[in-house]
ROFITI-344046 format. One record per atom (N, C-alpha, C, O): atom name; x, y, z. Coordinates in nm, 3 decimals, decimal comma, always signed. Each point is the difference from the previous one (the first is absolute). Example, Ala and Ser with C-alpha at 12.3 -4.5 7.8 and 13.67 -1.06 7.14 Angstrom:
REM ROFITI-344046
<"N" <+1,319 -0,569 +0,780>>
<"CA" <-0,089 +0,119 +0,000>>
<"C" <+0,090 +0,120 +0,000>>
<"O" <+0,104 -0,002 +0,066>>
<"N" <-0,139 +0,107 -0,138>>
<"CA" <+0,082 +0,119 +0,006>>
<"C" <-0,077 +0,109 +0,073>>
<"O" <+0,051 +0,111 +0,017>>
REM end
This chain:
REM ROFITI-344046
<"N" <-11,011 -19,724 +0,417>>
<"CA" <+0,141 -0,001 -0,032>>
<"C" <+0,044 +0,142 -0,038>>
<"O" <-0,073 +0,072 -0,068>>
<"N" <+0,189 -0,034 +0,112>>
<"CA" <+0,048 +0,135 -0,027>>
<"C" <+0,072 +0,005 -0,134>>
<"O" <+0,043 -0,103 -0,053>>
<"N" <-0,031 +0,222 +0,002>>
<"CA" <+0,067 +0,022 -0,127>>
<"C" <+0,152 -0,005 +0,022>>
<"O" <+0,053 +0,077 +0,081>>
<"N" <+0,018 -0,165 -0,150>>
<"CA" <+0,145 -0,011 +0,020>>
<"C" <+0,080 +0,110 -0,072>>
<"O" <+0,121 +0,013 +0,021>>
<"N" <-0,188 +0,066 -0,104>>
<"CA" <+0,071 +0,102 -0,077>>
<"C" <+0,069 +0,106 +0,086>>
<"O" <+0,116 +0,032 -0,027>>
<"N" <-0,181 +0,023 +0,131>>
<"CA" <+0,071 +0,097 +0,084>>
<"C" <+0,125 -0,059 +0,068>>
<"O" <+0,102 +0,067 +0,012>>
<"N" <-0,112 -0,192 +0,033>>
<"CA" <+0,115 -0,065 +0,063>>
<"C" <+0,112 -0,019 -0,101>>
<"O" <+0,117 +0,020 +0,032>>
<"N" <-0,151 -0,059 -0,151>>
<"CA" <+0,100 -0,017 -0,106>>
<"C" <+0,069 +0,133 -0,031>>
<"O" <+0,122 +0,005 -0,013>>
<"N" <-0,199 +0,101 +0,000>>
<"CA" <+0,058 +0,132 -0,026>>
<"C" <+0,089 +0,046 +0,116>>
<"O" <+0,107 +0,057 -0,022>>
<"N" <-0,152 -0,081 +0,144>>
<"CA" <+0,079 +0,040 +0,117>>
<"C" <+0,131 -0,078 +0,007>>
<"O" <+0,104 +0,056 +0,032>>
<"N" <-0,109 -0,185 -0,062>>
<"CA" <+0,123 -0,081 -0,002>>
<"C" <+0,093 +0,047 -0,111>>
<"O" <+0,122 +0,005 +0,020>>
<"N" <-0,177 +0,028 -0,134>>
<"CA" <+0,082 +0,052 -0,110>>
<"C" <+0,063 +0,134 +0,038>>
<"O" <+0,117 +0,023 -0,028>>
<"N" <-0,194 +0,064 +0,091>>
<"CA" <+0,051 +0,128 +0,046>>
<"C" <+0,110 -0,020 +0,104>>
<"O" <+0,101 +0,071 -0,003>>
<"N" <-0,120 -0,165 +0,092>>
<"CA" <+0,101 -0,031 +0,102>>
<"C" <+0,128 -0,050 -0,065>>
<"O" <+0,109 +0,042 +0,038>>
<"N" <-0,121 -0,129 -0,134>>
<"CA" <+0,118 -0,054 -0,070>>
<"C" <+0,074 +0,109 -0,076>>
<"O" <+0,123 +0,006 +0,002>>
<"N" <-0,197 +0,080 -0,069>>
<"CA" <+0,064 +0,109 -0,075>>
<"C" <+0,071 +0,099 +0,092>>
<"O" <+0,110 +0,046 -0,032>>
<"N" <-0,171 -0,015 +0,146>>
<"CA" <+0,066 +0,091 +0,094>>
<"C" <+0,124 -0,065 +0,059>>
<"O" <+0,102 +0,067 +0,019>>
<"N" <-0,107 -0,196 +0,011>>
<"CA" <+0,118 -0,071 +0,051>>
<"C" <+0,112 -0,002 -0,103>>
<"O" <+0,116 +0,024 +0,033>>
<"N" <-0,151 -0,051 -0,157>>
<"CA" <+0,103 -0,003 -0,105>>
<"C" <+0,063 +0,137 -0,020>>
<"O" <+0,120 +0,010 -0,027>>
<"N" <-0,199 +0,095 +0,040>>
<"CA" <+0,054 +0,136 -0,012>>
<"C" <+0,099 +0,029 +0,112>>
<"O" <+0,109 +0,053 -0,025>>
<"N" <-0,146 -0,087 +0,147>>
<"CA" <+0,090 +0,021 +0,114>>
<"C" <+0,126 -0,085 -0,015>>
<"O" <+0,110 +0,048 +0,026>>
<"N" <-0,126 -0,171 -0,068>>
<"CA" <+0,117 -0,087 -0,018>>
<"C" <+0,093 +0,053 -0,108>>
<"O" <+0,122 -0,012 +0,012>>
<"N" <-0,177 +0,069 -0,115>>
<"CA" <+0,083 +0,057 -0,106>>
<"C" <+0,080 +0,119 +0,052>>
<"O" <+0,117 +0,017 -0,033>>
<"N" <-0,181 +0,065 +0,113>>
<"CA" <+0,068 +0,118 +0,058>>
<"C" <+0,111 -0,044 +0,096>>
<"O" <+0,107 +0,059 +0,002>>
<"N" <-0,133 -0,161 +0,078>>
<"CA" <+0,094 -0,042 +0,103>>
<"C" <+0,103 -0,102 -0,045>>
<"O" <+0,096 -0,028 +0,072>>
<"N" <-0,113 -0,028 -0,189>>
<"CA" <+0,083 -0,113 -0,042>>
<"C" <+0,150 +0,031 +0,002>>
<"O" <+0,076 -0,073 +0,063>>
<"N" <-0,035 +0,176 -0,129>>
<"CA" <+0,143 +0,031 -0,009>>
<"C" <+0,060 +0,041 +0,135>>
<"O" <+0,105 -0,053 +0,038>>
<"N" <-0,169 +0,146 +0,037>>
<"CA" <+0,057 +0,033 +0,132>>
<"C" <+0,003 -0,119 +0,095>>
<"O" <+0,094 -0,016 +0,077>>
<"N" <-0,198 -0,067 -0,081>>
<"CA" <-0,004 -0,117 +0,087>>
<"C" <+0,111 -0,098 -0,035>>
<"O" <+0,065 -0,054 +0,089>>
<"N" <-0,043 +0,032 -0,216>>
<"CA" <+0,107 -0,092 -0,042>>
<"C" <+0,136 +0,052 +0,045>>
<"O" <+0,083 -0,077 +0,050>>
<"N" <-0,058 +0,206 -0,066>>
<"CA" <+0,127 +0,058 +0,043>>
<"C" <+0,019 -0,010 +0,150>>
<"O" <+0,109 -0,033 +0,047>>
<"N" <-0,213 +0,062 +0,028>>
<"CA" <+0,008 -0,009 +0,146>>
<"C" <+0,028 -0,143 +0,045>>
<"O" <+0,085 -0,024 +0,086>>
<"N" <-0,155 -0,071 -0,144>>
<"CA" <+0,018 -0,139 +0,040>>
<"C" <+0,137 -0,053 -0,039>>
<"O" <+0,058 -0,081 +0,074>>
<"N" <-0,005 +0,123 -0,187>>
<"CA" <+0,134 -0,045 -0,038>>
<"C" <+0,106 +0,053 +0,097>>
<"O" <+0,101 -0,067 +0,023>>
<"N" <-0,123 +0,185 +0,033>>
<"CA" <+0,095 +0,053 +0,099>>
<"C" <-0,016 -0,066 +0,136>>
<"O" <+0,099 -0,022 +0,069>>
<"N" <-0,222 -0,011 -0,031>>
<"CA" <-0,025 -0,055 +0,133>>
<"C" <+0,025 -0,149 +0,011>>
<"O" <+0,048 -0,049 +0,102>>
<"N" <-0,081 -0,024 -0,207>>
<"CA" <+0,007 -0,146 +0,006>>
<"C" <+0,142 -0,049 -0,029>>
<"O" <+0,074 +0,063 -0,075>>
<"N" <-0,038 -0,177 +0,137>>
<"CA" <+0,136 -0,050 -0,018>>
<"C" <+0,029 -0,055 -0,140>>
<"O" <+0,115 -0,002 -0,043>>
<"N" <-0,218 -0,043 -0,029>>
<"CA" <+0,022 -0,053 -0,135>>
<"C" <-0,121 +0,028 -0,088>>
<"O" <-0,104 +0,046 +0,047>>
<"N" <+0,119 -0,075 -0,176>>
<"CA" <-0,106 +0,030 -0,096>>
<"C" <-0,124 -0,086 +0,021>>
<"O" <-0,112 +0,045 -0,025>>
<"N" <+0,130 -0,169 +0,069>>
<"CA" <-0,114 -0,089 +0,023>>
<"C" <-0,091 +0,053 +0,110>>
<"O" <-0,123 +0,000 -0,013>>
<"N" <+0,184 +0,046 +0,122>>
<"CA" <-0,083 +0,054 +0,109>>
<"C" <-0,066 +0,132 -0,042>>
<"O" <-0,114 +0,027 +0,038>>
<"N" <+0,183 +0,054 -0,116>>
<"CA" <-0,060 +0,124 -0,050>>
<"C" <-0,118 -0,031 -0,092>>
<"O" <-0,103 +0,067 +0,005>>
<"N" <+0,119 -0,170 -0,089>>
<"CA" <-0,109 -0,040 -0,089>>
<"C" <-0,120 -0,052 +0,079>>
<"O" <-0,115 +0,027 -0,034>>
<"N" <+0,143 -0,102 +0,141>>
<"CA" <-0,109 -0,051 +0,084>>
<"C" <-0,077 +0,115 +0,063>>
<"O" <-0,123 +0,003 -0,007>>
<"N" <+0,193 +0,092 +0,069>>
<"CA" <-0,069 +0,109 +0,069>>
<"C" <-0,072 +0,093 -0,098>>
<"O" <-0,102 +0,060 +0,034>>
<"N" <+0,156 -0,049 -0,154>>
<"CA" <-0,071 +0,080 -0,102>>
<"C" <-0,131 -0,069 -0,038>>
<"O" <-0,104 +0,065 -0,011>>
<"N" <+0,111 -0,195 -0,010>>
<"CA" <-0,122 -0,076 -0,032>>
<"C" <-0,100 +0,005 +0,115>>
<"O" <-0,120 +0,013 -0,022>>
<"N" <+0,171 -0,023 +0,145>>
<"CA" <-0,086 +0,009 +0,118>>
<"C" <-0,073 +0,134 +0,004>>
<"O" <-0,121 +0,005 +0,022>>
<"N" <+0,195 +0,103 -0,043>>
<"CA" <-0,059 +0,134 +0,003>>
<"C" <-0,103 +0,015 -0,111>>
<"O" <-0,107 +0,057 +0,022>>
<"N" <+0,139 -0,105 -0,140>>
<"CA" <-0,094 +0,011 -0,111>>
<"C" <-0,126 -0,080 +0,026>>
<"O" <-0,111 +0,046 -0,030>>
<"N" <+0,126 -0,165 +0,084>>
<"CA" <-0,116 -0,083 +0,031>>
<"C" <-0,086 +0,064 +0,108>>
<"O" <-0,123 -0,001 -0,010>>
<"N" <+0,186 +0,056 +0,112>>
<"CA" <-0,073 +0,065 +0,108>>
<"C" <-0,078 +0,122 -0,053>>
<"O" <-0,114 +0,023 +0,040>>
<"N" <+0,176 +0,053 -0,128>>
<"CA" <-0,066 +0,120 -0,053>>
<"C" <-0,106 -0,034 -0,104>>
<"O" <-0,081 +0,086 -0,035>>
<"N" <+0,079 -0,208 -0,014>>
<"CA" <-0,106 -0,041 -0,091>>
<"C" <-0,115 -0,067 +0,075>>
<"O" <-0,117 +0,020 -0,034>>
<"N" <+0,150 -0,100 +0,136>>
<"CA" <-0,104 -0,076 +0,070>>
<"C" <-0,075 +0,081 +0,105>>
<"O" <-0,121 -0,019 +0,016>>
<"N" <+0,188 +0,108 +0,054>>
<"CA" <-0,067 +0,075 +0,107>>
<"C" <-0,119 +0,082 -0,051>>
<"O" <-0,108 -0,008 +0,059>>
<"N" <+0,122 +0,084 -0,167>>
<"CA" <-0,117 +0,075 -0,049>>
<"C" <-0,112 -0,091 -0,051>>
<"O" <-0,118 +0,028 +0,022>>
<"N" <+0,156 -0,135 -0,088>>
<"CA" <-0,101 -0,092 -0,052>>
<"C" <-0,076 -0,068 +0,113>>
<"O" <-0,121 -0,018 -0,008>>
<"N" <+0,192 -0,019 +0,113>>
<"CA" <-0,065 -0,059 +0,116>>
<"C" <-0,098 +0,099 +0,065>>
<"O" <-0,110 -0,038 +0,039>>
<"N" <+0,151 +0,163 -0,028>>
<"CA" <-0,090 +0,101 +0,057>>
<"C" <-0,125 +0,019 -0,084>>
<"O" <-0,109 +0,016 +0,054>>
<"N" <+0,124 -0,017 -0,185>>
<"CA" <-0,117 +0,014 -0,089>>
<"C" <-0,093 -0,120 +0,017>>
<"O" <-0,122 +0,017 +0,008>>
<"N" <+0,178 -0,137 -0,003>>
<"CA" <-0,084 -0,118 +0,015>>
<"C" <-0,070 -0,004 +0,136>>
<"O" <-0,116 -0,040 +0,010>>
<"N" <+0,187 +0,081 +0,096>>
<"CA" <-0,062 +0,004 +0,132>>
<"C" <-0,110 +0,105 +0,007>>
<"O" <-0,106 -0,025 +0,059>>
<"N" <+0,129 +0,140 -0,118>>
<"CA" <-0,102 +0,105 +0,001>>
<"C" <-0,125 -0,045 -0,074>>
<"O" <-0,112 +0,032 +0,040>>
<"N" <+0,131 -0,107 -0,147>>
<"CA" <-0,115 -0,046 -0,078>>
<"C" <-0,089 -0,094 +0,080>>
<"O" <-0,120 -0,012 -0,028>>
<"N" <+0,177 -0,053 +0,128>>
<"CA" <-0,082 -0,086 +0,086>>
<"C" <-0,098 +0,080 +0,084>>
<"O" <-0,108 -0,049 +0,034>>
<"N" <+0,145 +0,173 -0,001>>
<"CA" <-0,079 +0,081 +0,093>>
<"C" <-0,085 +0,106 -0,068>>
<"O" <-0,097 +0,047 +0,059>>
<"N" <+0,132 -0,007 -0,180>>
<"CA" <-0,074 +0,104 -0,071>>
<"C" <-0,092 -0,067 -0,101>>
<"O" <+0,045 -0,058 -0,099>>
<"N" <-0,173 +0,067 +0,125>>
<"CA" <-0,098 -0,059 -0,091>>
<"C" <-0,089 +0,111 -0,053>>
<"O" <-0,021 +0,102 +0,066>>
<"N" <-0,029 -0,123 -0,183>>
<"CA" <-0,090 +0,099 -0,060>>
<"C" <+0,077 +0,121 -0,049>>
<"O" <+0,122 -0,002 -0,010>>
<"N" <-0,194 +0,105 -0,020>>
<"CA" <+0,062 +0,121 -0,052>>
<"C" <+0,022 -0,011 -0,150>>
<"O" <+0,000 -0,109 -0,057>>
<"N" <+0,019 +0,223 -0,004>>
<"CA" <+0,023 +0,001 -0,143>>
<"C" <+0,148 -0,027 -0,032>>
<"O" <+0,084 -0,010 +0,090>>
<"N" <-0,056 -0,002 -0,217>>
<"CA" <+0,135 -0,035 -0,045>>
<"C" <+0,103 +0,104 +0,045>>
<"O" <+0,110 -0,037 +0,043>>
<"N" <-0,143 +0,163 -0,052>>
<"CA" <+0,095 +0,106 +0,037>>
<"C" <+0,032 -0,005 +0,149>>
<"O" <+0,115 +0,016 +0,039>>
<"N" <-0,215 -0,038 +0,043>>
<"CA" <+0,021 -0,007 +0,145>>
<"C" <+0,089 -0,120 +0,035>>
<"O" <+0,091 +0,013 +0,081>>
<"N" <-0,117 -0,126 -0,139>>
<"CA" <+0,081 -0,119 +0,028>>
<"C" <+0,141 +0,015 -0,051>>
<"O" <+0,095 -0,047 +0,062>>
<"N" <-0,080 +0,113 -0,177>>
<"CA" <+0,136 +0,025 -0,051>>
<"C" <+0,074 +0,099 +0,090>>
<"O" <+0,121 -0,013 +0,020>>
<"N" <-0,192 +0,109 +0,034>>
<"CA" <+0,061 +0,095 +0,093>>
<"C" <+0,051 -0,073 +0,124>>
<"O" <+0,112 +0,023 +0,045>>
<"N" <-0,194 -0,111 +0,010>>
<"CA" <+0,043 -0,080 +0,115>>
<"C" <+0,117 -0,091 -0,037>>
<"O" <+0,092 -0,019 +0,080>>
<"N" <-0,096 -0,035 -0,200>>
<"CA" <+0,110 -0,085 -0,046>>
<"C" <+0,129 +0,078 -0,012>>
<"O" <+0,107 -0,051 +0,033>>
<"N" <-0,115 +0,175 -0,081>>
<"CA" <+0,119 +0,084 -0,011>>
<"C" <+0,056 +0,035 +0,138>>
<"O" <+0,121 -0,001 +0,021>>
<"N" <-0,211 +0,031 +0,072>>
<"CA" <+0,044 +0,029 +0,136>>
<"C" <+0,069 -0,122 +0,061>>
<"O" <+0,105 +0,012 +0,063>>
<"N" <-0,164 -0,129 -0,082>>
<"CA" <+0,060 -0,123 +0,053>>
<"C" <+0,134 -0,028 -0,066>>
<"O" <+0,094 -0,043 +0,066>>
<"N" <-0,086 +0,066 -0,196>>
<"CA" <+0,125 -0,024 -0,072>>
<"C" <+0,111 +0,093 +0,048>>
<"O" <+0,112 -0,045 +0,025>>
<"N" <-0,143 +0,172 -0,012>>
<"CA" <+0,100 +0,094 +0,048>>
<"C" <+0,038 -0,027 +0,145>>
<"O" <+0,116 +0,014 +0,038>>
<"N" <-0,213 -0,054 +0,042>>
<"CA" <+0,029 -0,039 +0,138>>
<"C" <+0,090 -0,123 +0,003>>
<"O" <+0,092 -0,007 +0,081>>
<"N" <-0,118 -0,088 -0,168>>
<"CA" <+0,085 -0,119 -0,008>>
<"C" <+0,141 +0,034 -0,045>>
<"O" <+0,097 -0,058 +0,048>>
<"N" <-0,086 +0,152 -0,142>>
<"CA" <+0,134 +0,044 -0,043>>
<"C" <+0,075 +0,065 +0,116>>
<"O" <+0,119 -0,023 +0,018>>
<"N" <-0,188 +0,104 +0,058>>
<"CA" <+0,063 +0,063 +0,117>>
<"C" <+0,046 -0,105 +0,101>>
<"O" <+0,110 +0,009 +0,054>>
<"N" <-0,194 -0,108 -0,030>>
<"CA" <+0,037 -0,107 +0,092>>
<"C" <+0,119 -0,079 -0,055>>
<"O" <+0,095 -0,030 +0,073>>
<"N" <-0,099 -0,002 -0,201>>
<"CA" <+0,112 -0,073 -0,062>>
<"C" <+0,129 +0,080 +0,004>>
<"O" <+0,106 -0,055 +0,031>>
<"N" <-0,114 +0,183 -0,061>>
<"CA" <+0,119 +0,085 +0,007>>
<"C" <+0,052 +0,011 +0,143>>
<"O" <+0,121 +0,002 +0,022>>
<"N" <-0,212 +0,005 +0,073>>
<"CA" <+0,042 +0,007 +0,140>>
<"C" <+0,072 -0,128 +0,043>>
<"O" <+0,103 +0,006 +0,067>>
<"N" <-0,158 -0,122 -0,107>>
<"CA" <+0,063 -0,128 +0,035>>
<"C" <+0,138 -0,011 -0,063>>
<"O" <+0,097 -0,036 +0,067>>
<"N" <-0,088 +0,066 -0,195>>
<"CA" <+0,129 -0,009 -0,069>>
<"C" <+0,098 +0,102 +0,057>>
<"O" <+0,117 -0,033 +0,023>>
<"N" <-0,163 +0,155 +0,001>>
<"CA" <+0,088 +0,103 +0,057>>
<"C" <+0,049 -0,037 +0,139>>
<"O" <+0,116 +0,023 +0,033>>
<"N" <-0,203 -0,080 +0,046>>
<"CA" <+0,039 -0,041 +0,134>>
<"C" <+0,105 -0,111 -0,005>>
<"O" <+0,096 +0,001 +0,076>>
<"N" <-0,116 -0,094 -0,166>>
<"CA" <+0,096 -0,112 -0,014>>
<"C" <+0,134 +0,050 -0,052>>
<"O" <+0,105 -0,037 +0,052>>
<"N" <-0,109 +0,121 -0,154>>
<"CA" <+0,126 +0,054 -0,054>>
<"C" <+0,067 +0,094 +0,099>>
<"O" <+0,123 +0,008 +0,004>>
<"N" <-0,202 +0,061 +0,076>>
<"CA" <+0,057 +0,088 +0,102>>
<"C" <+0,083 -0,077 +0,102>>
<"O" <+0,099 +0,051 +0,051>>
<"N" <-0,139 -0,174 -0,022>>
<"CA" <+0,079 -0,084 +0,090>>
<"C" <+0,136 -0,031 -0,060>>
<"O" <+0,101 +0,000 +0,071>>
<"N" <-0,097 -0,027 -0,201>>
<"CA" <+0,126 -0,027 -0,067>>
<"C" <+0,090 +0,122 -0,002>>
<"O" <+0,121 -0,010 +0,021>>
<"N" <-0,181 +0,127 -0,045>>
<"CA" <+0,078 +0,123 -0,006>>
<"C" <+0,060 +0,030 +0,137>>
<"O" <+0,117 +0,038 +0,009>>
<"N" <-0,194 -0,054 +0,097>>
<"CA" <+0,050 +0,025 +0,135>>
<"C" <+0,114 -0,097 +0,032>>
<"O" <+0,100 +0,041 +0,059>>
<"N" <-0,114 -0,168 -0,096>>
<"CA" <+0,105 -0,098 +0,024>>
<"C" <+0,126 +0,034 -0,078>>
<"O" <+0,111 -0,012 +0,052>>
<"N" <-0,128 +0,053 -0,177>>
<"CA" <+0,116 +0,037 -0,083>>
<"C" <+0,073 +0,121 +0,058>>
<"O" <+0,123 +0,006 -0,002>>
<"N" <-0,198 +0,091 +0,054>>
<"CA" <+0,062 +0,119 +0,059>>
<"C" <+0,077 -0,036 +0,128>>
<"O" <+0,107 +0,054 +0,025>>
<"N" <-0,162 -0,145 +0,054>>
<"CA" <+0,068 -0,042 +0,121>>
<"C" <+0,132 -0,071 -0,035>>
<"O" <+0,102 +0,021 +0,065>>
<"N" <-0,106 -0,104 -0,167>>
<"CA" <+0,122 -0,071 -0,043>>
<"C" <+0,105 +0,097 -0,050>>
<"O" <+0,119 -0,019 +0,026>>
<"N" <-0,160 +0,121 -0,099>>
<"CA" <+0,096 +0,098 -0,053>>
<"C" <+0,063 +0,084 +0,111>>
<"O" <+0,118 +0,035 -0,007>>
<"N" <-0,198 -0,003 +0,110>>
<"CA" <+0,051 +0,086 +0,106>>
<"C" <+0,081 -0,077 +0,104>>
<"O" <+0,072 +0,061 +0,080>>
<"N" <-0,082 -0,194 -0,080>>
<"CA" <+0,076 -0,081 +0,096>>
<"C" <+0,148 +0,000 -0,038>>
<"O" <+0,034 -0,010 -0,118>>
<"N" <+0,054 +0,022 +0,217>>
<"CA" <+0,144 +0,005 -0,030>>
<"C" <+0,057 -0,132 -0,043>>
<"O" <+0,120 -0,009 -0,028>>
REM end
């Protein structure tokens, strides 16, 4: 049986990095969504969606990596966990950015239409 401590530390590191990114993006994201969305309920939904995506994507990457990386010392496994977490954050940011980019393009088309 493997030691669950490195996985626990990697998940904690992933959660902390996600919370840090969410804290940085919270206010700009809320402002952007309030301008793009037709009402407050839809803005609240998309904000929750973005926050959930940015929390789950890194954690999923850490858990998937742990399936394939066996052995090694604590520092090596934490290093892999950090890489997976940051990769998951990049994927989550890319997904959210791509989705919001569609809204921005649609809003610009509506504004430019006569």
